[in-house]
C-alpha positions in Angstrom: 69.8 58.4 49.1 69.2 61.3 46.7 72.7 60.8 45.2 72.1 57.1 44.6 68.8 57.8 43.0 70.3 60.4 40.6 73.1 58.0 39.7 70.6 55.3 39.0 68.6 57.6 36.7 71.7 58.6 34.8 72.8 55.0 34.3 69.3 53.9 33.3 69.0 56.7 30.8 72.3 55.9 29.2 71.4 52.2 28.9 68.0 53.1 27.4 69.5 55.5 24.9 72.1 53.0 23.9 69.5 50.3 23.4 67.3 52.7 21.3 70.3 53.6 19.2 71.1 50.0 18.3 67.4 49.3 17.7 67.2 52.3 15.3 70.2 51.0 13.3 68.7 47.5 13.2 65.4 48.7 11.7 67.1 49.4 8.4 68.9 46.0 8.0 67.7 43.7 5.4 66.1 46.5 3.4 67.3 46.8 -0.2 66.9 50.6 -0.1 69.2 51.2 2.9 72.9 50.6 3.0 74.7 49.9 6.3 75.5 53.7 6.5 71.9 54.8 5.8 72.6 55.8 2.3 70.0 55.2 -0.4 70.2 52.5 -3.0 67.9 54.2 -5.5 69.7 55.7 -8.5 66.8 58.2 -8.7 67.9 60.0 -5.5 70.2 62.9 -5.9 72.8 63.3 -3.1 73.0 67.0 -2.4 75.8 68.8 -0.7 76.7 72.3 0.4 78.5 72.7 -2.9 75.9 71.5 -5.3 72.6 72.5 -3.5 72.0 75.7 -5.5 72.3 74.1 -8.8 70.6 70.8 -8.0 67.7 72.1 -5.9 67.2 75.8 -6.4 68.0 75.6 -10.1 65.8 72.6 -10.8 63.1 72.9 -13.4 60.7 70.7 -11.5 59.6 70.3 -7.8 62.3 68.9 -5.5 61.7 67.0 -2.2 64.8 67.3 0.0 65.2 64.8 2.9 67.6 66.3 5.5 68.9 63.2 7.5 71.8 61.7 9.4 73.3 58.2 9.6 72.8 58.0 13.4 69.1 59.0 13.2 66.8 56.0 13.7 63.6 57.7 12.2 65.7 58.9 9.2 66.8 55.3 8.5 63.2 54.1 8.9 62.1 56.7 6.3 64.8 55.8 3.8 62.8 53.0 2.1 59.8 55.3 1.5 62.1 58.1 0.3 63.8 55.7 -2.2 60.5 54.3 -3.4 59.2 57.9 -3.9 62.3 58.8 -5.9 61.7 55.8 -8.2 58.0 56.6 -8.6 58.4 60.3 -9.3 61.7 60.3 -11.2 60.2 61.7 -14.4 58.1 64.4 -12.7 60.0 65.5 -9.6 63.4 65.3 -8.0 64.0 63.6 -4.7 67.2 64.5 -2.9 69.0 63.8 0.3 71.2 66.0 2.4 73.3 64.5 5.2 73.2 67.2 7.9 76.4 66.2 9.5 78.4 66.4 6.3 76.7 69.6 5.0 76.3 72.0 7.9 76.1 75.1 5.8 72.9 74.2 3.9 71.4 72.7 7.1 72.0 75.9 9.0 70.7 78.1 6.1 67.4 76.2 6.2 67.3 76.1 10.0 67.3 72.3 10.3 67.0 71.7 14.0 65.4 68.3 14.0 65.5 65.4 11.6 64.2 64.0 9.5 63.0 67.2 7.9 61.5 67.2 4.4 61.4 70.4 2.4 59.8 70.8 -1.0 61.2 73.4 -3.3 59.5 74.7 -6.4 61.1 77.2 -8.8 63.9 77.8 -6.3 61.6 78.6 -3.4 60.8 76.6 -0.3 57.1 75.9 -0.5 56.4 73.2 2.1 58.2 71.7 5.1 57.5 68.7 7.4 59.7 67.7 10.3 59.5 64.1 11.7 58.6 60.7 10.4 55.7 60.4 8.1 54.3 57.9 5.6 54.9 57.5 2.0 51.4 58.8 1.5 52.3 62.0 3.3 55.4 62.5 1.1 53.4 61.8 -2.0 50.8 64.4 -0.9 53.6 67.0 -0.6 54.9 66.4 -4.1 51.5 66.0 -5.7 50.4 69.4 -4.4 53.5 71.0 -6.0 53.0 69.1 -9.3 49.4 70.3 -9.4 50.6 73.9 -8.8 53.4 73.5 -11.5 50.9 72.2 -14.1 48.6 75.1 -13.5 51.3 77.7 -13.9 53.0 76.3 -17.0 52.0 78.1 -20.1 50.2 76.1 -22.7 51.5 76.1 -26.3 49.2 75.5 -29.2 50.6 74.1 -32.4 48.7 74.7 -35.6 
């Protein structure tokens, strides 16, 4: 009886996980910001890799919001439209970047990405803020706005006579 119960639990769990996986992929369909592979459709988003991370993120002259994600992650795909919209809104004031954790394990390990989506804000080459999990576009805006406020207070003012 116990063996049958354990087998039923395993089969039920597999079916449930399979259904949730397909549901997660379906959530992004029909969205102009999400391709079939979960990639963004906004030209304002920078795709960052292990190779170009230092220059694109750490060397940036403005705040950078990095979205650590994966193609198989339902919550990541659900966040993709908000991330793309944010990139379009902030393209002159901040950088929005994406790192596919499966294709870029070195940078994902360096920043201890153990759950996705994870959003990290970098300012002047330093990690200044981190959020793991789904959030709203309002939450992402808040993260960037805080750093834009900090950046504007620390920039020297130049007076021209």
